[in-house]
N, C-alpha and C positions, 0 to 999 in steps of 0.2 A: 566355327566358334566366334568367328569375327562377329556373324550375324548375331550372335547371342549378346556380343557387348555391345553393338548397335543397338539392339532393344532395350538393353539396359539403361542405355542414356535416353531415350526415349522417355522411358517410366520414370524417371528421375526427374525430369523437365516438369511433370504433373504432380508436383508435390501436395500431397493434402492438408488439411487443414491443422493448423499449429494448438497445441495446448494452451489452454486460456490462461495459464502464469507467465506465458510468453507473450501473448497478446497484451495482456493487461498485467503486470507484475505485481500489483497494487490491490489486485482482485483477492476478497476472501473465500479461499473454497473449502470445502469440506472433507472429511478423510472419505466419504462417500466418492464423490467428486475423483479425487486422486485415485481410488481404487477401480472407479468404472473405467476412467481415462487411460492410465497409465499400468497398471499391473500386468494385464494381459500382454502388453507390447515388453515390457522388461522379462517377463517368463518366458516367453517365445524366442527372444535375443538369445536369452541364457543356455535354453534347451538346444537350439539350433547349433551356438559356439560349441556346445558340449559334445553333441555327436560329431562333428567334425572334428575336433580336435584328438576325439578317443574310437571311433568308431571305424576302422580298417576294414575294407569288404573282407570277405574269406579269403586265405590264401594269397593275398595282397601284403606286398611289402612297403615300406614308405618309398623306396627308389621305383616302384613302380608306376609308370605314367599311366595316367586315368584316362578312361574313354569317354566318350561323346555324352554318353547319358550322365556320368558323374560331373563333367565340367558344365553341363547344363543345370546340373543341382548344385554346384559350386557357384556360378554366377547368379543363380537365383537367389540362394543363401544370402550371397554378399548386398544383393540389390536389397533384400527385405531388410537387412540390416541395416543399410544406409537410410533408407526410409523412416524405420523405425526410430534411428537416432536423428534424423531431423525433426519428427513430429516432437521427441522428449528434450530438444535442446541440446543434445549431446553432439555440440560440433566439432569437437577435436576427434571423437570417434568416428562422425559423418565424413570427415576430411580424410582421415586415413584408409576409410573403405574406400572412398574415390582415387586415392594415391594408389591403393593397392591394386584396384579394378585395372588400371591405367597402366601400372607398371607390370603386371602379369599378361598384359595382352600380347599375343603373338610368341609367347614362351610353352614348351611343351610343359606342361604342368605334371606333377605327381603328388601322391597322396601326401609323401612329406612335405614337400612345399605347402600344398594348400593347406596341411594341418599347420604347419607354421604359421602361413598369413592369419589364418584364424585365431590362432593363439595369440599372436600380437595385438589382433584387435580386440581379442578378449580382457588381456591386460589392461588395455587404453581404456575400455569400457568399465572396468571396476573402477579404476584410478579416477575417470571423471565422474561416477556417481558418487565417489566418497566427497568430490569437491563439491557438490550441490547441497544445499541444507535449505531444510523447512523450518517455520516457526510454528509452533503448537499453540494455538490460543484457546484457552480454557472456556467453556461455554458462558458461564458469566460474566465473563470480559467482552467476549466475541462482538455482543451487541452494541458495544461501544464503538465498534471498527467501523470505519466510512470508505468504501471504495468508489461513492457515486461522485459524479462530476453534477457540479453545480448548475442547477437549471433555473435559469434567470428569466421571471416574465413579471407582467404588469399586473398587479393582484385586481386592478380596477377592469383589465382587459379579460379578467376571468381565464387566463391560460394557466399553465399547468405548474402548479406548486414549486416554490424553490425548496429544494431539497439540500441542506447542508449535511447533515447527520441524523441516524437514529435518536440522537439523545438531545440536541439542541433544536429547539422549536424553529419553523420557517420566520415567524415574526421576528424572531431576534436578528436573523439574516436581513430581512427587510427594512429595520430599522439601523441596523450597523454593518453593511456589508462588507467594510474592510474588515471585521473580525470574522469573515467565514472560514479563512484558512486557518487561525487559530483555534477557533472552535473544532474545526475537523480534526486537526493534529491533536489537539488535547484529546480528545475521545481516542483515538489512535495510540498514542503513548499510553494510555492506560489499558488500553487491551493489550497492548504488548510487555506490560508491566515495567515502562519507563515513568514510576509515578513522579520523581521529581520535574522530570521533563515535561508531563503532563501540566502540572501547577504553573511550571514557567509560561507555559502556552497561556493559560489562564489568566495570569497576571497581565499579558498583552491585551487579552480579551478584555480586561477591566479597564486597561489604559485607552482603549479607545472610546469605551463608553464614558469615562471621565473626561475625554477631551469634548465629547459632544456636550456634556452637563457643562464644562466652561466655556463653552461656545454660546451658550445661551446667555451668560453674565459677561461678557466679553474677556474670558481670562481664557490665556493660550498657554498651552502645555510645551510647547516650541522650545522654549529656553529655559525651561525651569523644572525642578522636581514636582513630586506629588505634594510633597508637605505644603510649600509656600502657596502651591496653586489652589490646594483643598482649603486653606486658611482664607484665602481671596475670595473663594466661592462662598465660603460661610458665613464671612462678612458681609457679603451682597445679598445673601439671602436673608439675612436678619432685617437689612435696610429695604427689603421690598416693599413695603408698607409707605416708605416714604417718597418711592417714585410714583409720579402720576399717572405714568403710563401703566404701571403694574396695578395699581389701586383702583385703577378704571376697569380692571378684567372682573367679572361676575364672579369668577371662582379664584380670585387672588389668593385665599385664603388656603385654599386647597391645594392649588400650586406652590404654595409659599411650604405647605407640610409635605408637600411630595419632594420638593428639592432639598429640604433641610433633612428629611429621612435619607435622600440618595446620598447626599455629602456625608452625613454622618456614617453609611455603611464604608464608602471610601475610607474614611478616618480609620476607622476600626481594621478595614482590609489592610491597609497599609502598613500598619502596626504588628499584624496578626501574621500576615502572609508575603506580603510584598516585598517587603525589606529583608527579610531572610532568605526569599526564592534569589531578589537579587543578586546576592551574594552568597561565599562559599558556605555559609553556616546553615542553609535550608536544605533538608533532605526529608522525604517522605514515603512512608509505606503505602500498599494498597488500599488500606482503610480510610487514610489520612488522604491520598489523593481521591478517593471516591466523594468522601464527604464534601471535600473544597469544590471538586466538582461539581455535585449536586447543589451545593450553596450558590455557587456563581451562576450556574445554569437558571436557578428560580429568581436570582437579583437581576439578571439580564434580561428576564422575562418581564418583570415589574418595571425596568427601564424603558423597556421598548413600549411601555403605553404611553408614555409622554416625550421620550427623546428620541432623537435621530439623529445621524449625521449629515 
């Protein structure tokens, strides 16, 4: 029996690869992934525990000692349960199984003792399963979710494209790298139905773009609100034609039109969404959040043609 316990310890030292939601808890997995990876393990664990709790050999009583064959089967079952618990992230069940294997070492086991040990593991297994929660994301929102690690590269060097999310184009990330986090979070919040949080992150994205627009005209947002900053930017845009440096540019009129439209967008967005979102008055449903998400994505892509941090 001692040899069986030692073989068990060696087997547990070579744990298999963990499930991908443990390796990367923010990865979006499909129902197929979960069924393929996990269901067989859950079913095997449940079946094995049920057999030990309710399957006494013929003419055996709970007080009968188990023979070597049944002992090896018991240790093999406990080992299998511990390995599957490790793979499924059931850390409490895994720890209990390890404790049981150690505490039962060297004891003359009976069918009743082994059934009781398995029963205790089974109750722990059920309790731990109830503590694990998974969020279902409908197909039409799942495409907004991003678990991508940002791959930054120099476009001139023709390296891999910058990946931010399935929704925001890489050109926006190139122009406004500080907005990458909030762009990704906006999509993720929308995907999991946190619609107001989605709009909140979008307002942070806009603020970065407004800061870039202000820097063109020497207007800082560091110690001011949007309203006075936008007013100052619009005033300087109107006076661009008076500045000899701006006037000397061959596309001065085109730039003035572009910046005037950009400033006008920010003024509208401030009154329509930003002010409400920054305070408790703003709440958004799925349709409103998606509309704002698309509008800001399109605006940011247009701003990225001339503006950058």
